[in-house]
Every structure is written in C-alpha cells, then in structure tokens.
C-alpha positions as CSV (number, residue, x, y, z in Angstrom):
1,M,1.6,147.5,-16.9
2,S,-1.6,146.3,-15.3
3,L,-3.7,148.8,-17.1
4,L,-2.2,147.8,-20.4
5,T,-3.0,144.1,-19.6
6,I,-6.6,144.9,-18.9
7,I,-7.1,147.0,-22.0
8,S,-5.3,144.4,-24.1
9,H,-7.6,141.6,-22.9
10,F,-10.7,143.6,-23.5
11,V,-9.6,144.8,-27.0
12,F,-8.6,141.3,-28.2
13,I,-11.8,139.7,-26.7
14,A,-13.9,142.3,-28.5
15,L,-11.9,141.7,-31.8
16,S,-12.4,138.0,-31.6
17,F,-16.1,138.3,-30.8
18,N,-16.6,140.5,-33.9
19,A,-14.6,138.2,-36.0
20,F,-16.6,135.2,-34.9
21,Q,-19.9,137.1,-35.5
22,S,-18.8,137.9,-39.0
23,L,-18.6,134.2,-39.8
24,R,-22.4,134.0,-39.4
25,L,-22.3,130.5,-37.9
26,D,-25.7,131.1,-36.3
27,R,-27.5,130.2,-39.5
28,Y,-26.4,126.6,-39.0
29,F,-28.2,126.2,-35.7
30,T,-31.9,125.8,-35.1
31,Q,-34.0,128.5,-33.3
32,E,-34.1,126.4,-30.2
33,R,-30.3,126.2,-29.9
34,Q,-29.6,129.9,-30.7
35,N,-29.2,130.9,-27.0
36,K,-26.8,128.1,-26.3
37,F,-24.8,129.0,-29.4
38,K,-24.6,132.7,-28.3
39,V,-23.2,131.6,-24.9
40,A,-20.7,129.3,-26.6
41,L,-19.7,132.1,-28.9
42,V,-19.0,134.5,-26.0
43,L,-17.0,131.8,-24.1
44,F,-15.0,130.9,-27.2
45,S,-14.4,134.6,-27.9
46,V,-13.1,135.1,-24.4
47,A,-10.8,132.0,-24.7
48,V,-9.3,133.0,-28.0
49,G,-9.1,136.7,-27.1
50,Y,-7.4,136.0,-23.9
51,G,-4.9,133.7,-25.6
52,V,-4.1,136.2,-28.3
53,S,-3.8,139.0,-25.7
54,S,-1.4,136.8,-23.6
55,F,0.7,136.2,-26.6
56,F,0.8,139.9,-27.5
57,L,1.7,140.9,-23.9
58,S,4.4,138.2,-23.7
59,F,5.8,139.4,-27.0
60,L,6.0,143.0,-25.7
61,N,7.6,141.8,-22.5
62,S,10.2,139.9,-24.5
63,L,10.9,143.0,-26.6
64,T,11.4,145.1,-23.5
65,N,13.7,142.5,-22.0
66,M,15.7,142.3,-25.2
67,T,16.8,145.9,-24.7
68,Y,18.7,144.8,-21.6
69,L,20.7,142.3,-23.8
70,I,21.6,144.9,-26.4
71,K,23.0,147.4,-23.9
C-alpha cells in the first residue's frame, strides 16, 4: 500500500504540473518575475497533486472497505 501511495502522489503531481504548464500562464508575468512564478507553479502543482492523490487513495480505501459490508 505504501508503494501505491508514493506512486500515486508522484503521478498526480506530474499530471497537475503538466496541466498547469499547458495553461501558459507565464506569458502574463514579466521576465523579472519568471523565476518566482516557476517556483509558485511547482508548489501549487504539489499542493493540487497531493490533494487529488489523497482523494484517489481515500476513494480506493473506501471501495476496499465496502467489500467487507457486502460479504
């Protein structure tokens, strides 16, 4: 289960990072603020990816616990 958790976190963080990059928000920032924007983009991607991954893992956990109710 711990390996699934680690893989899930990395996959969803990478997906959120790619999704935020595709929005092309960097064109709204000046050249001086690009580095700060990149750091904020990574931190925001980690926050969103971790949240989505936690929801996904909680959902899987609920599904596995539901099998005990059905039996």
